[in-house]
N, C-alpha and C positions, 0 to 999 in steps of 0.2 A: 666166354662160355665155359671154358675148362675150369675156371675158378668156381663157378656155380656147380658144376658136376662134382668136383672134389668136395665142396661144402656139403652137397647132398649125401655123398658117400659117408663122410664123417658123422653127419647128423643121424643117418640111418644106423650106423654102428653104435653111436651114443645111445640112441633110443633102445636098441636091443640089449646093450650091455649095462644100461642105467648109469651111464657116465656122461659128463658134459662133453661137448665137441672139443673143447680145449684139452680135456684129459685124454681123449682118443688121439688127438694130434700129438700130444706129448709122448704117447706110447706107440707112435706110428711104426717104429722098427720092430716091435714085438710081434711074434706070430699071432695069427688070429686065435689059435688054440691057447696061446699064452695069455691072451686077453680074456679068455673064458668063453669063446664062441665055439659052439659045437656045430655039427653039420645042419641040424634043424634051425639053429639060430642064424647060420649063414644063409639058409634058404629064405628065411623071413627078411633078412637084411636085403638080399637081392630083389625080392618081391617089393619091398618098400622103395628101393632105389628105382625100380622100373615104374612104379606108380608115381613117385614124385617127379620123375623126368618125363612122365607121360609117354613111355616107349610103347610102340605098337608090337614089338617082338621081344622075346626073352633075351636076356643078356647071355652071350656065349663067351665065357672067359677061360683062359688057359689055366692050368694048374699053378703056374708061376704067379698069376694074378691073385691067387687065393692064399698067398703066404702071409701077408701082413696087411694092415690097414693102408699103408703107403702103396703097396703093390696093387691092392684092390682099387684104390682111387685112380692110379695110372691105367690099370686095365679097363676100368669103366670109361675113362676119358677116351682111350683108344677105340674101344668098341662103339661108343656113341659117335665119335668123330669120323669114323669110317674106315 
């Protein structure tokens, strides 16, 4: 399940940034800002993730989870897993 969640996060980032999932994974240590994601783009990514995972509540993520694509993926897994 967590692999599917991580794939969903990278795919959502890729769609927003117009990058392939592989490109997002290769740059997973860069900050989201460094990838070119602003606050509006981040909101769209989070909404996309919520929709794709069919979540009934909004994601509540810590500031640390919003540092890079890697930390975002981990944060979403933790939030969804409970």
